[in-house]
NUSEPA-570590 format. One record per residue (C-alpha): chain; x, z, y. Coordinates in Angstrom, 3 decimals, always signed. Each point is the difference from the previous one (the first is absolute). Example, Ala and Ser with C-alpha at 12.3 -4.5 7.8 and 13.67 -1.06 7.14 Angstrom:
<sites>
SITE   dopa          x          z          y
SITE      A    +12.300     +7.800     -4.500
SITE      A     +1.370     -0.660     +3.440
</sites>
This chain:
<sites>
SITE   dopa          x          z          y
SITE      A    +23.749     -0.763     -4.925
SITE      A     +0.535     +0.965     +3.648
SITE      A     -0.327     -3.670     +0.951
SITE      A     -3.324     -0.176     -1.845
SITE      A     -1.377     +3.041     +1.844
SITE      A     +1.241     -1.140     +3.404
SITE      A     -1.252     -3.531     -0.519
SITE      A     -3.442     +1.197     -0.988
SITE      A     -0.320     +2.353     +2.984
SITE      A     +1.204     -2.727     +2.386
SITE      A     -2.557     -2.437     -1.378
SITE      A     -2.797     +2.511     +0.558
SITE      A     +1.220     +0.588     +3.512
SITE      A     -0.081     -3.727     +0.735
SITE      A     -3.674     -0.028     -0.894
SITE      A     -0.489     +2.367     +2.880
SITE      A     +1.382     -2.454     +2.584
SITE      A     -3.210     -1.945     +0.006
SITE      A     -3.069     -0.768     +2.037
SITE      A     -3.762     +0.476     +0.332
SITE      A     -2.067     +2.703     -1.575
SITE      A     +0.385     +0.341     -3.759
SITE      A     -2.495     -0.384     -2.785
SITE      A     -0.972     +3.638     -0.707
SITE      A     +0.677     -0.569     -3.715
SITE      A     +3.701     -0.493     +0.744
SITE      A     +0.523     +3.762     -0.217
SITE      A     -1.550     +0.171     -3.471
SITE      A     +1.789     +0.122     -3.332
SITE      A     -1.257     +0.268     -3.573
SITE      A     +0.147     +3.703     -0.826
SITE      A     +0.489     +1.499     -3.442
SITE      A     -1.984     +3.125     -0.965
SITE      A     +3.062     +1.625     -1.595
SITE      A     +1.635     +3.064     +1.583
SITE      A     +3.309     +1.697     -0.866
SITE      A     +0.530     +3.678     +0.759
SITE      A     +3.078     +0.766     +2.078
SITE      A     +0.758     -3.634     +0.840
SITE      A     +0.580     -0.946     +3.632
SITE      A     -0.298     -3.593     +1.190
SITE      A     +0.845     -1.853     +3.191
SITE      A     -1.542     -3.438     +0.380
SITE      A     +0.419     -2.708     +2.625
SITE      A     -2.192     -3.070     -0.338
SITE      A     -1.083     -2.897     +2.143
SITE      A     -2.304     -2.973     -0.039
SITE      A     -0.109     -3.069     +2.223
SITE      A     -2.161     -3.093     +0.462
SITE      A     +2.015     -3.228     -0.290
SITE      A     -0.821     -3.542     +1.126
SITE      A     -2.602     -1.453     +2.312
SITE      A     -3.318     +1.775     +0.361
SITE      A     -1.988     +2.482     +2.045
SITE      A     +2.198     +2.929     -1.146
SITE      A     +3.310     -1.872     -0.234
SITE      A     +2.916     +2.339     +0.681
SITE      A     -1.997     +3.209     -0.317
SITE      A     +1.742     +2.885     -1.756
SITE      A     -0.290     +3.652     -0.953
SITE      A     +2.687     +2.480     -1.051
SITE      A     -0.753     +3.275     -1.820
SITE      A     +2.126     +3.097     -0.655
SITE      A     -1.161     +2.420     -2.669
SITE      A     +1.465     +3.305     -1.272
SITE      A     -1.607     +1.381     -3.166
SITE      A     +0.466     +3.125     -2.130
SITE      A     -1.487     +0.854     -3.390
SITE      A     -1.472     +3.487     +0.353
SITE      A     -1.057     -0.029     -3.671
SITE      A     -0.621     -2.464     -2.806
SITE      A     -3.477     -0.529     +1.473
SITE      A     +0.565     +0.030     +3.776
SITE      A     +2.360     -1.642     +2.458
SITE      A     -0.096     +0.106     +3.814
SITE      A     +1.545     -2.418     +2.500
SITE      A     +0.701     -0.412     +3.677
SITE      A     -0.411     -3.578     +1.192
SITE      A     +0.556     -1.930     +3.227
SITE      A     -0.736     -3.627     +0.879
SITE      A     +1.207     -2.449     +2.647
SITE      A     -1.697     -3.185     +1.205
SITE      A     +1.747     -2.829     +1.822
SITE      A     -2.030     -1.613     +2.754
SITE      A     +0.481     -3.421     +1.555
SITE      A     +1.990     +0.122     +3.221
SITE      A     +0.028     +3.782     +0.063
SITE      A     +1.978     +2.961     -1.329
SITE      A     +0.019     +1.219     -3.574
SITE      A     -2.380     +2.947     -0.128
SITE      A     -0.819     +2.774     -2.431
SITE      A     -3.640     -0.452     -1.030
SITE      A     -0.607     +3.026     -2.229
SITE      A     +1.440     +3.148     -1.488
SITE      A     -1.731     +1.792     -2.824
SITE      A     -0.067     +1.861     -3.276
SITE      A     -0.781     -1.302     -3.494
SITE      A     -0.768     +1.675     -3.305
SITE      A     -0.237     -1.330     -3.568
SITE      A     -1.843     +1.975     -2.666
SITE      A     +0.627     -1.114     -3.594
SITE      A     -3.220     +0.485     -1.962
SITE      A     +1.182     -0.967     -3.478
SITE      A     -0.776     -2.720     -2.517
SITE      A     -3.507     -1.336     -0.497
SITE      A     -0.941     +0.697     -3.654
SITE      A     -0.062     -3.009     -2.377
SITE      A     +1.044     -2.431     +2.765
SITE      A     +3.618     +1.065     +0.385
SITE      A     -0.280     -0.365     +3.786
SITE      A     +1.755     +2.573     +2.175
SITE      A     -1.915     +0.973     +3.126
SITE      A     +0.578     +1.752     +3.281
SITE      A     -1.349     +0.505     +3.508
SITE      A     +1.740     -0.771     +3.284
SITE      A     -0.859     +1.416     +3.434
SITE      A     +1.527     -0.722     +3.396
SITE      A     -0.664     +1.309     +3.477
SITE      A     +1.731     -2.002     +2.735
SITE      A     +0.156     +0.888     +3.680
SITE      A     -0.074     -3.170     +2.081
SITE      A     +2.602     -0.552     +2.728
SITE      A     +0.068     -2.294     +3.051
SITE      A     -3.722     -0.643     -0.022
SITE      A     -0.493     -0.268     -3.764
SITE      A     -2.871     +1.929     -1.603
SITE      A     +0.435     +3.025     -2.236
SITE      A     -1.100     -0.858     -3.540
SITE      A     -0.540     +1.330     -3.481
SITE      A     +0.659     -2.051     -3.114
SITE      A     -0.836     +0.666     -3.632
SITE      A     +1.001     -1.862     -3.154
SITE      A     -0.771     +0.072     -3.691
SITE      A     +3.292     -0.622     -1.802
SITE      A     -0.015     -1.545     -3.493
SITE      A     +2.898     -0.930     -2.295
SITE      A     +0.196     -1.599     -3.441
SITE      A     +3.332     -0.070     -1.831
SITE      A     +0.522     -1.853     -3.279
SITE      A     +3.576     -0.540     -1.163
SITE      A     +1.842     -1.953     +2.690
SITE      A     -3.206     -0.672     +1.965
SITE      A     -1.445     +2.087     +2.803
SITE      A     -3.138     -0.762     +2.006
SITE      A     -0.933     +1.932     +3.137
SITE      A     -3.283     -0.104     +1.934
SITE      A     -0.872     +1.819     +3.233
SITE      A     -3.583     +0.060     +1.300
SITE      A     +0.101     +0.813     +3.719
SITE      A     -2.392     +1.345     +2.625
SITE      A     +1.050     +0.576     +3.612
SITE      A     -1.878     +1.397     +2.992
SITE      A     +1.081     +0.477     +3.637
SITE      A     -0.704     +3.414     +1.481
SITE      A     +0.393     -0.561     +3.736
SITE      A     -1.555     -3.447     +0.437
SITE      A     -2.685     -0.595     +2.656
SITE      A     -3.619     +0.481     -1.038
SITE      A     -1.100     -2.788     -2.324
SITE      A     +3.557     -1.058     -0.887
SITE      A     +0.909     +2.798     -2.420
SITE      A     -1.049     -1.906     -3.110
SITE      A     +1.564     +0.303     -3.419
SITE      A     +2.038     -2.839     -1.481
SITE      A     +0.742     -0.647     -3.665
SITE      A     +2.810     -1.747     -1.831
SITE      A     +2.311     -0.098     -2.971
SITE      A     +3.666     -0.274     -0.935
SITE      A     +1.112     -1.037     -3.488
SITE      A     +3.124     -0.951     -1.917
SITE      A     +0.947     -1.071     -3.511
SITE      A     +3.682     +0.091     -0.997
SITE      A     +2.091     -0.348     -3.155
SITE      A     +3.436     +1.477     -0.625
SITE      A     +1.979     -3.127     -0.843
SITE      A     +3.656     +1.050     +0.061
SITE      A     +1.500     +3.461     +0.372
SITE      A     -1.617     +1.596     +3.040
SITE      A     -1.415     -3.240     +1.415
SITE      A     -3.756     -0.520     +0.068
SITE      A     -1.727     -3.294     +0.853
SITE      A     -3.654     -0.610     +0.675
SITE      A     -2.540     -0.466     +2.766
SITE      A     -1.866     +2.071     +2.563
SITE      A     -3.080     -0.476     +2.160
SITE      A     -1.483     +1.677     +3.084
SITE      A     -3.539     -0.759     +1.087
SITE      A     -3.218     +1.100     +1.658
SITE      A     -3.483     +0.733     -1.297
SITE      A     -1.351     +0.120     +3.542
SITE      A     -1.510     +2.817     +2.046
SITE      A     -3.262     +1.834     +0.578
SITE      A     -1.412     -3.006     +1.860
SITE      A     +1.172     -2.779     -2.320
SITE      A     +0.867     +0.888     -3.602
SITE      A     +1.260     -2.555     -2.570
SITE      A     -0.582     -2.967     +2.306
SITE      A     +2.660     -2.533     +1.044
SITE      A     +2.926     +2.343     -0.598
SITE      A     +3.617     -1.105     -0.387
SITE      A     +3.116     +1.248     -1.731
SITE      A     +3.760     -0.460     -0.329
SITE      A     +1.556     -0.453     -3.447
SITE      A     +3.258     -1.153     -1.493
SITE      A     +3.146     +0.771     -2.018
SITE      A     +1.694     +3.394     -0.005
SITE      A     +3.399     +1.220     -1.185
SITE      A     +1.011     +3.639     -0.443
SITE      A     +3.334     +1.573     -0.885
SITE      A     +1.069     +3.595     -0.501
SITE      A     +3.377     +1.508     -0.782
SITE      A     +2.293     +2.972     +0.496
SITE      A     +3.594     -0.453     +1.246
SITE      A     +2.522     +1.499     -2.401
SITE      A     +0.444     +3.708     +0.658
SITE      A     -2.744     +0.095     +2.631
SITE      A     -3.092     +2.254     -0.180
SITE      A     -1.941     -2.558     +2.054
SITE      A     -2.086     -2.749     -1.590
SITE      A     -0.599     -3.160     +2.015
SITE      A     -3.082     -2.191     -0.244
SITE      A     -0.423     -3.378     +1.688
SITE      A     -3.317     -1.862     +0.161
SITE      A     -0.413     -3.506     +1.444
SITE      A     -2.846     -2.489     +0.088
SITE      A     -1.158     -3.256     +1.552
SITE      A     -3.764     -0.235     +0.427
SITE      A     -2.160     -3.031     +0.786
SITE      A     -3.293     +0.290     +1.934
SITE      A     -3.158     -0.671     -2.008
SITE      A     -3.525     -0.837     +1.144
SITE      A     -0.945     +1.222     +3.467
SITE      A     +3.618     +1.039     +0.735
SITE      A     +1.444     -3.522     -0.195
SITE      A     -0.056     -0.381     +3.782
SITE      A     +2.054     +3.156     +0.587
SITE      A     +3.455     -1.194     -1.063
SITE      A     +1.844     -2.112     -2.543
SITE      A     +0.995     +3.081     -1.957
SITE      A     +0.938     +3.654     +0.051
SITE      A     +3.415     +1.458     -0.799
SITE      A     +0.183     +3.576     -1.303
SITE      A     +3.130     +2.037     -0.619
SITE      A     +0.555     +3.677     -0.758
SITE      A     +2.786     +2.342     -1.026
SITE      A     -0.472     +3.496     -1.394
SITE      A     +2.522     +2.775     -0.606
SITE      A     -1.020     +2.650     -2.524
SITE      A     +1.650     +3.275     -1.026
SITE      A     -1.023     +3.019     -2.066
SITE      A     +0.519     +3.395     +1.652
</sites>
């Protein structure tokens, strides 16, 4: 089990030894609306562009610490790093997140929640706010998640502080024990100037595993995916590797 944890963290770190500015969606993940009171989580995740293309070698690494204040509300501290071509690895943002579980939509069986983030930009990056509608549908071994995203910079020059819109989605099935297989996708709807026109996405297979070492109060979750560019994003890279590890404990 220690080898699994160390190997996962090392792999995420290797994503950080990369070049050029990263696709801003590399710091995204598909969020669930569910919240657990008294549960603390530490998450380390990374994403990197692989293969030839305009963003080849780009990467982002994110640290996130979350605590469930109640069964409806969790709060998190989050920090992100970007890895620039020919330059040092730099912190790009530090911020706070909150998830508010709203409950299940009557007759549809869809759980819903709201997500909010304020991020303070570092090393020349803009401050920003981000909001998401979080939706989840669970039927037996299947779980589908959908995030509808809006983001707006706060400190951009006049005329550049436009809102952008996107989505993150996953569909997974529990196939054996604590292993889930499925697919995920991250994409854009556009921005205030160009909405639903010539937008791209990344999509591909996903594998998730969770488990608790014998006698340990800590649960471990590992999430990995390989995404292929679709549509307007085909010129960016051959693919996108994502890897995350999360440690969770009830206090």
